[in-house]
N, C-alpha and C positions, 0 to 999 in steps of 0.2 A: 603696682606695688601693694603687697599685703599689708593690712592694717596692723597697728601695734597696740600694745596695752595703753600707751599714752593717748592714742586716738580714742580708745574706749573711754578713758578718763575724761577727755574733753567732751565727748558726746554726752556722757552721763551728767556732767556739770551743766551743760547747756540745757539739757532736758529738765533738770531740777530748777535751775535759776530762771529759765525762760528768755534770757538774753545773753549775748556774747560778752557784754561788759560785766554782767553778774558772774558768769562762769570764770572770766579772767580774774576778777577780784577774789573769788573763792579759792582759786588755785594759785594766785599770786604770780601770774604770767601775763604776757601781752595778749591783747585782743586779736592781733594778727595771727599769733600762734594757734589760738583757739579756732579761728575761722579756717585757717589752712588745714588744721587737723580734721575738722568736721567735713570739709570738702573732700579731703583725701579718703576719708572713711566712706562717704557716699559714693565716690568714684569707684572704690574697690568693690563695694556691695552692689553697685549698679541701681540704687534706689534713692529716692528723696526721703531723708529722715525728718526734715523740717519743712514747713511752709514759711517763707520769708514774708513777714508782715512789716508794716511801717515802723513799729516800735518794739517788736518782739519776734521771737521765733516760735511757731506753733508746731508741736510734734505731730507727725502724721500717724495714721493707724499702723503702718509698717514700722515707723519709728518706735511706737509703743511696744510692739511685738519684739523688736530687736533689743529694746531697753532691758527686758527681763534677762535676755541672754548675756548682755554686756555686764549687768550687775553680777550675774552668777560667775562669769569668767573672772571679774575683778575680785569677787569674794573668794573664789577658789585659790587664786594667787595669794591673797592675804592669809588664807588658812595654811597654804603650803609654807609660807614664811614662818608661821607660828610654830611649826614643827621644830624649827631650829631655835626659836626663842624660848620655848617651854621644854626643858629637859625631861620632865616627868609629869604626866597628867595626874592631878589629885583625885582622890576618891572621897566620898562623903555625901552630904545631902544639901540641897538648896530649896528653901521655902520661898516660893515666888508668887507674887500677886499680879493680876492683870485685869484691866477693865474690858468690857465686851468689845468696844470699838477697836482697841489695841489688839485684842486676841484675834480678831478677824483680818486685820490688815497690816500688822507690824510684827506680831510675836513669832510667826513661823520663820522669818528670816533670821531673827536673833537666836532662836532655839536651835535651828539647824547648824548654825555656825558654832554655837557653844558646845553642842553635843559632839560634833566632829573633833573638837579639841579636848573635850572632857568626857569621854565615853563611860567612865566609871562613876560619874556623879549621878545620884538619884534626884530627880526633880519632882517636887511636890507643888503643883500649881493650883491656885485658887482664883476663879473668875468671879468678880463681884463689882459693885459700883465703887467709885473712887472714894467716897466718904468712909465706907466700911474698910477698904484696904488701908486708908490712912490710920484708922483705929488699930488695925492689926500691926501695922508697922511701928506705931508708937508703943504698943504693948509688947513688942519684941517677938510677936508670933510669925512675922515674915522677915526674911533677910533683905529683900529688895522687891520693888514693884515697878512694873512698866505700865504707864498710865498717861492720861492727859494732864500735864503739869500746869496748864494755864488755869485750871479750875480747882486747884488745891485749897483746902480750907485751913489746914494746920501747917502752913509753910514754915513757921518759926521752929516747929518741932522736928522738921525733916531736912535732910540734905537732899537737894534737888539738882538734877542736871538735865536741862532740856536739850534734846538731840535733833529734833526736827520741828519745823514750823510750817504749817499748812494753812493757806488762806482759804476763806470761803469763796465759792464760785457758784454761779447760777446754772442749774440743769434745766434744759428745755427740750421738748419733743422736736423732732425734725420738722422744719417748715413753720415753726411758731413765728408769729409776726415780729417778736422782739429780736429774732436772729438777724433781721434785716436792718436793725438800728445800729448806727455807728457807735453809740454809747447807750448803756442801760443804767438807769438810776434806781435807787431803792424805792422811790415813788412808783416807778414802773412795776417793780416786783410786788409792791403792796396791793396793786390792783389785780393781781393774779391769784387764782386758787393755789394754796401752798400745801405741798406734801411735807409733813413734819416728821423727821427722824427723832423718835422720842427716847433716845438714849440720853442719860443725864447730862453728859458733858457736851452733847451737841444741841439738845433742845434748849438748854440754858443760854448758850451763845446765840442761837438763832432768835430766840424770844427777845433777848436784850437788843439784838440788832434791829428787829422789826419795831420794838417799842420805842426806839430812838426816833421813829417817824412821827410819834404822837398818835398813832392809830393802831387798833388791834389787827393783827394779821388775819387774813382770810384763810384759816386752816381748813382744807378740804378733807384731809385724812392724816391720822397719826399712826405710826407703826414703829416697832423696834427693829425691823428688818431692813437693811440697806437694799437687799435684792427686791423687796416689795416697793421701796421708793423708786428703784430703777425701772421696774415694770410699769408702775403707775405714771411716771413721767413719760416713759416711752409711748404709752398708749393715750396720752393727752389728758390725763386726769388732773394735771396741775404741774407746777414747777417746784423746784427744790433748791434750797441753799445748803450746800454741804462743803466740808473741807476737801481740798483737792486730793488728799491721801486716799479717799475711798473711790475716786473715779477710776473705772476699769473699762476702757472702750472695747476690749476684746471679750468681756463677760456677756452673760445672757442679757439681751436687750441693749447692750452697751453701744452697738452701732446705730441705734435708733435715737440716740440722745446727743445733743450738742451742749457744750459748756461755754459760758461766756463770763468775762469779768464784769463786775458791777462797780460803777463809779461811786466814790465816797470812801469814808474811813471804815472799812470792814474789819472785824476782828479776825484773829487767826488762832487756830488750834495748835497748841504746843504739846508735843509728845516727848516723853523722856523717862527718866529713872528717879526713884525716890527711895531713901532708906533713913533709918532713925538717926537724927543728928547726935553726934557724940558717941555712937555705938561703934565698937571695933568691927571692922569688916574682915571676914575670913578670906583665905586665898580663893576659895570657890566663888564667893561673892564678887571679889575683885576681878576674877576671870570673866564672870558673867557681865559685869559692867563694861569690861573692855570689848567683849563680843558685841554687846549692844551698841557701843560707840562706833565700832567698825561697820556693823550691818546698817545702821541708820545713816551713816555718812555716805553710803553708796546708793541710797534711795534716789 
């Protein structure tokens, strides 16, 4: 039996939630429907998309590869439906702000969807740190920004919509002794050399997390490049705590890294939209917000 769009929706939900129960809750359907749908998809493709663990499902390398295609298919279907929902594409200009982390891992999905539906709109994008983008939003120099909403400083002056939540996870080189432990604690992490991603919104969260232990983290290297973190971890220079949204097992060095959950109350990175509170939104801005909502809901 050929797989259906519904099967793809179930698969994406499980991949994002990590459990069948989480996917069922997100889609408001029964767990048995989710399980049967994923099994039917795996049978049709002839591959295992998940490894069944005691408390969760871990997506396989093949599953990660197929996830990109599944999201694209669902996104294309949503775009096709938009043709009938929007009788005429508006023209004009959108002033957009984006932080470095979001630009590398979230923005492309949002922009591709928005541009297909709004080809006549000119986009003027500014990449900078979150604090400066907040300043531009409040001053009316930006229409909307895509950024890490969990670290906003002027939340009362902004309308905020968080669209995705990404938990911190531990990156380890293959064969690291911690990979054999059933549970990894923050104390375990504190004893390891740490590769720190020094982007504002990430370093702040990582530092706060490590300082909760009452000890200074053993930072072996700081870098603003996620790819540098990936290479340093893969070659055994240290471990890293990063939000799950930047994990790419198919990327350079990605197959030489293992990721593990860490026990304890870890923070999460929230990604979403912000615009000036009380400011009227143009049709173009509303269309962009809708595109972002759709794109990030399929992650």
